[in-house]
Legacy VTK file of the C-alpha trace (Angstrom):
# vtk DataFile Version 3.0
C-alpha trace
ASCII
DATASET POLYDATA
POINTS 112 float
-0.129 -11.928 -24.597
3.454 -14.062 -23.985
6.549 -11.722 -22.874
10.352 -13.230 -22.640
12.992 -11.289 -20.640
16.431 -12.609 -20.719
19.298 -11.614 -18.307
22.630 -13.058 -17.314
24.714 -11.655 -20.231
27.795 -9.616 -19.448
31.735 -9.184 -20.176
33.825 -11.852 -19.259
37.318 -13.626 -20.252
37.840 -16.449 -22.073
37.301 -19.555 -20.191
35.005 -18.144 -17.665
31.324 -19.118 -17.450
27.877 -17.063 -17.484
24.373 -18.393 -16.991
21.543 -16.816 -18.939
18.138 -16.520 -17.786
14.770 -16.213 -19.579
11.789 -15.408 -17.674
8.468 -16.333 -19.548
5.264 -14.191 -18.544
1.625 -14.517 -20.080
1.464 -18.483 -20.404
2.933 -21.417 -18.324
5.069 -23.588 -19.815
5.909 -27.743 -18.789
7.874 -30.422 -19.858
6.200 -30.497 -23.368
6.774 -26.777 -24.304
9.770 -26.179 -26.941
12.504 -23.619 -25.943
15.585 -22.595 -27.585
18.333 -20.334 -27.669
19.645 -18.396 -30.229
22.694 -15.923 -30.861
23.578 -13.163 -33.290
26.908 -11.645 -33.855
27.609 -8.105 -35.723
27.034 -8.960 -39.278
26.073 -12.479 -38.962
22.855 -14.699 -39.155
20.874 -15.646 -36.062
21.979 -19.103 -35.271
20.238 -21.991 -33.143
22.646 -22.467 -30.218
20.250 -25.247 -28.130
16.844 -26.152 -28.284
14.729 -28.609 -25.732
12.409 -30.628 -27.414
10.049 -32.929 -25.468
11.130 -36.782 -25.448
13.971 -36.116 -27.627
17.694 -35.386 -27.485
18.543 -31.923 -27.212
20.309 -30.607 -30.196
23.290 -27.996 -29.675
25.427 -26.114 -32.147
28.388 -28.090 -32.648
30.352 -25.041 -31.672
28.914 -25.100 -28.068
28.382 -28.782 -27.577
29.881 -29.954 -24.273
30.181 -26.165 -23.210
26.634 -25.239 -22.906
23.868 -26.604 -21.463
20.004 -25.700 -21.671
17.718 -26.367 -18.818
14.157 -25.244 -17.664
12.411 -24.536 -14.399
8.709 -25.361 -15.084
7.794 -23.674 -11.580
9.881 -20.461 -12.553
8.555 -20.495 -15.843
12.268 -19.944 -16.715
14.573 -21.260 -19.773
18.230 -21.200 -18.841
21.673 -21.297 -20.786
24.420 -22.432 -18.674
27.720 -21.430 -20.603
31.052 -22.712 -19.650
34.616 -22.355 -21.157
33.516 -19.484 -23.088
35.457 -18.427 -26.060
35.740 -15.197 -28.294
33.850 -16.483 -30.795
30.777 -16.812 -28.344
30.139 -13.354 -28.196
27.059 -12.524 -29.501
23.638 -11.037 -28.710
21.623 -14.071 -26.915
17.870 -14.690 -27.649
15.518 -16.956 -26.350
12.532 -18.233 -27.970
9.248 -20.002 -26.691
5.924 -20.181 -27.855
6.902 -18.551 -30.774
8.064 -15.559 -29.526
11.338 -13.704 -28.741
12.825 -11.947 -26.173
15.059 -8.687 -26.497
18.190 -10.494 -25.800
21.148 -10.084 -23.787
24.800 -9.392 -24.692
27.538 -11.635 -23.971
31.043 -10.352 -24.718
34.278 -12.586 -24.166
37.915 -11.048 -24.468
40.770 -13.107 -24.774
LINES 1 113
112 0 1 2 3 4 5 6 7 8 9 10 11 12 13 14 15 16 17 18 19 20 21 22 23 24 25 26 27 28 29 30 31 32 33 34 35 36 37 38 39 40 41 42 43 44 45 46 47 48 49 50 51 52 53 54 55 56 57 58 59 60 61 62 63 64 65 66 67 68 69 70 71 72 73 74 75 76 77 78 79 80 81 82 83 84 85 86 87 88 89 90 91 92 93 94 95 96 97 98 99 100 101 102 103 104 105 106 107 108 109 110 111
């Protein structure tokens, strides 16, 4: 059974940075594995933030492009989301998705 555990969220000021982690257990992934980060703000639909595709350019939501970076460490079975220059509109619960499974989410709150 695949399990995903996100961490790294918190409360920060505008302009600061956070790095989210998503540890995957129950199945080993590699460079061919698709992985993605989504987020959901209160009252809003869940939206794609970034997705890693094998042998393809990584698509980012236009609202986070050039500020967020998705990456992976195959040896640690972990997916990361580096978030720089955070804005108040980035406040949401962030979820990772790998192997069609979801984690429980981690809260990110950005204040001005």
